[in-house]
C-alpha positions as CSV (number, residue, x, y, z in Angstrom):
1,X,0.1,0.1,-0.3
2,X,1.4,2.9,-1.0
3,X,1.7,6.0,1.8
4,X,0.6,9.7,1.1
5,X,3.0,12.6,1.5
6,X,1.0,15.6,1.5
7,X,3.2,18.9,0.3
8,X,2.2,22.5,1.8
9,X,3.6,25.4,0.1
10,X,3.3,28.2,1.9
11,X,5.0,30.9,-0.5
12,X,3.0,33.5,-2.5
13,X,5.0,32.9,-5.1
14,X,5.2,29.7,-7.7
15,X,8.8,28.2,-8.3
16,X,9.9,29.2,-5.2
17,X,13.3,27.8,-3.2
18,X,11.2,26.6,-0.9
19,X,9.1,24.8,-3.2
20,X,12.1,23.6,-5.1
21,X,13.7,22.2,-1.7
22,X,10.4,20.2,-1.5
23,X,10.2,19.0,-4.7
24,X,13.6,17.4,-4.7
25,X,13.3,15.6,-1.3
26,X,10.0,14.0,-3.2
27,X,11.9,13.1,-5.6
28,X,14.5,11.0,-3.3
29,X,11.7,9.2,-1.4
30,X,10.9,5.7,-2.5
31,X,8.6,4.8,-5.0
32,X,5.9,3.8,-2.6
33,X,4.6,7.2,-2.1
34,X,1.8,9.4,-2.9
35,X,1.9,12.4,-3.6
36,X,-0.2,15.8,-2.9
37,X,0.0,19.2,-2.9
38,X,-1.5,22.2,-1.0
39,X,-0.8,25.7,-2.6
40,X,-2.1,28.1,0.0
41,X,-1.9,31.3,-2.4
42,X,-4.9,29.4,-4.6
43,X,-6.9,28.8,-1.8
44,X,-9.9,31.1,-1.4
45,X,-9.2,34.3,0.3
46,X,-13.0,34.2,2.0
47,X,-11.8,31.1,3.5
48,X,-8.7,31.8,4.8
49,X,-9.9,35.2,6.4
50,X,-13.6,33.5,7.5
51,X,-15.7,35.7,5.3
52,X,-17.8,33.0,4.7
53,X,-19.9,30.3,7.1
54,X,-19.3,27.7,4.7
55,X,-15.6,26.8,3.2
56,X,-15.4,26.1,-0.5
57,X,-14.9,23.0,-1.9
58,X,-11.2,23.4,-2.3
59,X,-10.7,24.4,1.2
60,X,-12.5,21.2,2.4
61,X,-10.6,18.9,0.1
62,X,-6.9,20.3,1.3
63,X,-8.3,19.8,5.0
64,X,-9.0,16.7,3.9
65,X,-5.7,15.6,2.1
66,X,-4.1,16.5,5.6
67,X,-6.2,14.4,7.6
68,X,-5.8,11.6,4.7
69,X,-1.6,11.8,4.8
70,X,1.1,10.2,6.5
71,X,3.8,12.6,6.0
72,X,3.0,16.5,5.9
73,X,5.8,18.3,4.0
74,X,5.9,21.9,5.0
75,X,7.6,24.6,2.8
76,X,7.7,27.9,3.7
77,X,10.2,31.2,2.5
78,X,10.9,33.5,5.9
79,X,8.6,36.4,6.1
80,X,9.4,39.2,9.5
81,X,11.6,36.3,10.9
82,X,9.6,33.2,11.1
83,X,6.5,31.6,8.5
84,X,4.4,33.3,6.3
85,X,1.0,34.7,7.2
86,X,-0.6,32.3,4.6
87,X,0.8,29.3,6.5
88,X,-0.6,31.0,9.7
89,X,-3.8,31.6,9.1
90,X,-4.6,28.1,7.2
91,X,-3.3,26.5,10.5
92,X,-5.4,28.3,12.4
93,X,-8.3,27.3,10.6
94,X,-7.4,22.9,11.0
95,X,-9.4,21.2,13.6
96,X,-7.5,20.7,17.0
97,X,-4.9,17.8,17.1
98,X,-5.7,17.0,13.1
99,X,-1.9,16.4,12.8
100,X,-1.8,13.8,15.8
101,X,-0.4,10.5,14.7
102,X,1.0,12.3,11.4
103,X,4.6,13.3,10.9
104,X,5.7,16.6,9.2
105,X,8.8,17.5,7.7
106,X,9.7,21.2,7.8
107,X,11.6,23.4,5.2
108,X,12.1,26.9,5.5
109,X,14.0,29.3,3.1
110,X,15.5,32.7,4.2
111,X,17.8,35.7,2.8
112,X,20.5,35.2,5.2
113,X,21.5,32.6,7.5
114,X,20.6,34.8,10.2
115,X,17.2,33.6,10.7
116,X,18.2,29.5,10.9
117,X,16.5,29.1,14.4
118,X,13.0,30.5,13.0
119,X,12.5,26.8,12.1
120,X,12.8,25.7,16.0
121,X,11.3,29.1,17.2
122,X,8.4,29.1,15.4
123,X,7.5,26.3,12.7
124,X,8.1,23.5,15.5
125,X,5.9,24.9,17.8
126,X,3.3,26.0,14.9
127,X,3.1,22.2,13.9
128,X,3.3,21.0,16.9
129,X,0.1,22.6,18.5
130,X,-1.7,20.4,16.0
131,X,-0.5,17.4,17.4
132,X,2.6,16.3,14.6
133,X,5.5,14.6,15.5
134,X,8.3,16.2,13.3
135,X,11.3,14.6,11.2
136,X,14.8,16.1,13.1
137,X,16.4,16.9,9.9
138,X,14.7,19.7,9.3
139,X,16.1,22.3,6.4
140,X,16.6,25.6,6.6
141,X,18.3,27.0,3.4
142,X,19.9,31.1,2.6
143,X,21.2,31.9,-0.3
144,X,25.0,30.1,0.4
145,X,23.0,26.7,-0.3
146,X,22.4,27.6,-3.7
147,X,24.9,27.8,-6.7
148,X,25.3,30.3,-8.8
149,X,23.3,29.2,-11.6
150,X,20.3,28.8,-8.9
151,X,20.4,25.4,-8.4
152,X,20.7,23.4,-5.0
153,X,24.0,22.8,-4.1
154,X,26.1,19.8,-2.9
155,X,25.8,20.8,0.8
156,X,21.7,21.3,0.2
157,X,21.3,18.4,-1.4
158,X,23.0,16.2,1.3
159,X,20.6,17.6,3.5
160,X,17.5,16.4,1.8
161,X,19.2,13.2,1.2
162,X,19.6,12.7,5.2
163,X,15.7,14.0,5.9
164,X,14.5,11.4,2.9
165,X,16.7,8.8,4.8
166,X,15.0,10.0,8.2
167,X,11.5,9.9,7.0
168,X,11.6,6.7,5.1
169,X,13.0,5.2,8.4
170,X,10.5,6.3,10.4
171,X,7.5,6.1,8.1
């Protein structure tokens, strides 16, 4: 039976560096995985801002994807020294303990290495507040982790491989 992984993209922009890392991680997992995706920037703003009494089908489907997943990969850039507001409002709307018994992999990118603790100080508590277990090999990336052509460096690729190995041992 295939395991299910849901990638939550929290960048307001397509093809972000956090998305590129997450896609590389997905490629490194074995073939016994099915991959789903939630791009938070495409969810209806009315749902995220509680402007409607009944959430849209797209929003409800996103929540169901999470509930049906074995692994949640969360990929976000750093905004104001933590994760994006998109991620915060989405997580605020998820049912309490909806990640209980699930495993999460955290990926965060930033403009400098100065915010590398933002995963531990911001993202980890957010995800744990919903009951998730978290892979210890989280990934924080800054511009030094990319080569001149914009490709993932050997060092970052090694971090992704280590995370993949840990995921496959745990799940």
